[in-house]
Every structure is written in structure tokens, then in C-alpha cells.
Residue, then its C-alpha position, 0 to 999 in steps of 0.5 A: x500500500x505504501x508503494x502505491x501511495x508513493x507512486x500515485x501521489x508524490x510525483x506531481x508535487x516533486x515536479x511542482x517543486x522542480x518548477x519552483x526551483x527553476x523559477x529563478x526570478x521568484x515571480x510566484x507569490x505564496x498566497x496565490x500558489x496556496x489559493x491555486x492548490x486550494x482551488x485544485x482540491x475544490x475543483x476535484x470535489x466539484x468534478x467528482x459530484x458533477x461527473x457522478x450526477x451526469x453519468x447517472x442521468x446522461x445514460x451513455x457508456x462510461x468509456x464515451x463519457x470519460x473520453x468526451x464529457x469528463x475532459x470538458x467538465x473537468x478542464x473548464x472547472x480547473x481553469x476558472x481560477x487561473x482565467x480570473x487571475x489572468x484577467x485581473x492581471x495577477x499574473x505577469x509572465x508565462x512562467x508564473x502562469x505555468x506554475x499556477x496552472x501546474x499547481x491547480x492540476x497537482x492538487x486536482x490529481x492528488x485528490x483524484x488519485x487519493x479517491x482511487x486509492x481508497x476505492x480500488x487499492x485493495x482490488x487493484x494490486x498491479x503497481x503499474x496501474x498506480x505508476x500510470x496514475x501518478x506519472x501519467x494521469x496526474x502529470x496530464x492534469x498538471x500539464x493541461x492547466x499549465x498550457x492554458x496559463x502559458x497560452x493566455x500569458x503569451x497572448x497578453x504579452x503579444x497584445x493579442x486577444x485574451x478571448x481567443x487565447x482563452x478559447x484556444x487554451x481551453x480547447x488545447x487542454x480539453x483535447x489533450x485530456x480527451x486524447x489521453x482518456x481515449x487510450x489510443x496508446x498503451x497506458x505505459x506509452x501514454x505515461x512516458x509521452x506525458x512524462x517526457x513531453x509536458x515537463x520538457x515543453x515547460x522547461x524550454x518555455x522557462x528558459x526562453x521566457x526568463x531570457x525575455x524577462x532579463x532583456x525587459x528588465x535591463x532595457x527599461x531599467x536604464x531608461x527609467x533611471x535616466x528619466x527619474x534623474x531628469x525629473x529630480x534635476x528639474x529637467x523633465x521638460x527635456x525628456x521625451x515624456x516631458x515634451x509630450x506632456x507639454x504638447x498636450x497640456x492645453x487639452x487638460x486643466x492645470x490641476x490635471x497636468x500637475x497630477x499627471x506629472x506627479x503620477x509619472x514621477x511616482x510611477x517611475x519610482x515604484x517601477x524601479x523599485x519593483x524591477x530592483x526587487x525582481x533582480x535581487x530575488x533572482x540573486x537570492x537576496x531578500x530585502x525587507x519590504x518598504x513600509x512606505x510602499x503601500x501608501x505610495x501605491x494608494x497615492x498612485x491609484x488616487x492620482x490615476x483616478x484624478x487624471x481620469x481615463x483621458x489623462x491616463x491614455x495620454x501618458x500611457x504610450x510614452x511611459x511604458x504601461x503595458x499589462x506586464x508593467x502594471x503587474x510589476x507595480x502591483x507585485x509590490x503590494 
């Protein structure tokens, strides 16, 4: 019984720990990771009762249900929280999207395999069955939600449609799940394919995405430092952003222009702080949070409201305020 527990429940969490280790940028937030693990448990419970009810009332063979209905139901439930986090801009990069998605799948598969252990471990003595569940089915569940997170964040970073990415990501997750449940290949071959392809794909994405993050940090850090120095020297009007602001000042009340100037200055300060924290975390240097940061974040939000949508849109093209940049600021909170 102990060997069945080890091979069916432990592997996905070892892989999750490996992904967290590979995340050298330390992008994942503990409270969001915990929330994803909890949602994985909740989604497993919801899926169990929903599947049980539907099997009883649809009147279709179990194999048909497992191959065509269960993947849709389970993936949609699993992906709900991840989609909300993406939509609310709580995820900044493909790396953390993959880890949050993987953690949901890990908790989901843990509950599913735990149920199968209690229900069928006594009847099924073949250890290969539990190896297949632990290394195949469980990793498949993790991989589908991770792929959804990757595709959504990839679309956002490319400024593509989130709606289309949601449909594509959900379809990919359902398709992978459905094909796996069809048993087109032997369970052992399917398990080996899942165990090789999914972790390898995520590892490649990690490597490429971390290179992109470093370039983004290096390129923008220098330009923001230079701009903030010009502001503090009283030479803001000589910068590109300053020239742009002067060119549109006649279109806004004086007090709004002043608030726009304050917003730009505070935004740059917080942006540099966020980038510095990311760089330090990458080098395993932990710095205590600045007690003044929460107040500054509130002030930035108040200034955003004060300048209004028109003022915000006016400065956003020259100040680099992409979704990724705004996530970086929010990560300070």
C-alpha cells in the first residue's frame, strides 16, 4: 500500500517543486500558489459530484463519457481560477502562469488519485496501474492547466486577444485530456509521452521566457533611471515624456497636468523599485519590504483616478504601461 501511495501521489508535487526551483526570478507569490492548490482540491470535489450526477442521468457508456464529457467538465472547472487571475492581471509572465496552472492540476490529481486509492487499492494490486496514475494521469492534469496559463500569458504579452487565447487554451487542454482518456496508446506509452513531453515543453518555455524577462528588465531599467534623474534635476521638460506632456497640456486643466506629472514621477519610482526587487530575488537576496510602499501605491491609484481615463491614455504610450508593467507595480503590494 505504501508503494502505491508513493507512486500515485508524490510525483506531481516533486515536479511542482522542480518548477519552483527553476523559477529563478521568484515571480510566484505564496498566497496565490496556496489559493491555486486550494482551488485544485475544490475543483476535484466539484468534478467528482458533477461527473457522478451526469453519468447517472446522461445514460451513455462510461468509456464515451470519460473520453468526451469528463475532459470538458473537468478542464473548464480547473481553469476558472487561473482565467480570473489572468484577467485581473495577477499574473505577469508565462512562467508564473505555468506554475499556477501546474499547481491547480497537482492538487486536482492528488485528490483524484487519493479517491482511487481508497476505492480500488485493495482490488487493484498491479503497481503499474498506480505508476500510470501518478506519472501519467496526474502529470496530464498538471500539464493541461499549465498550457492554458502559458497560452493566455503569451497572448497578453503579444497584445493579442485574451478571448481567443482563452478559447484556444481551453480547447488545447480539453483535447489533450480527451486524447489521453481515449487510450489510443498503451497506458505505459501514454505515461512516458506525458512524462517526457509536458515537463520538457515547460522547461524550454522557462528558459526562453526568463531570457525575455532579463532583456525587459535591463532595457527599461536604464531608461527609467535616466528619466527619474531628469525629473529630480528639474529637467523633465527635456525628456521625451516631458515634451509630450507639454504638447498636450492645453487639452487638460492645470490641476490635471500637475497630477499627471506627479503620477509619472511616482510611477517611475515604484517601477524601479519593483524591477530592483525582481533582480535581487533572482540573486537570492531578500530585502525587507518598504513600509512606505503601500501608501505610495494608494497615492498612485488616487492620482490615476484624478487624471481620469483621458489623462491616463495620454501618458500611457510614452511611459511604458503595458499589462506586464502594471503587474510589476502591483507585485509590490
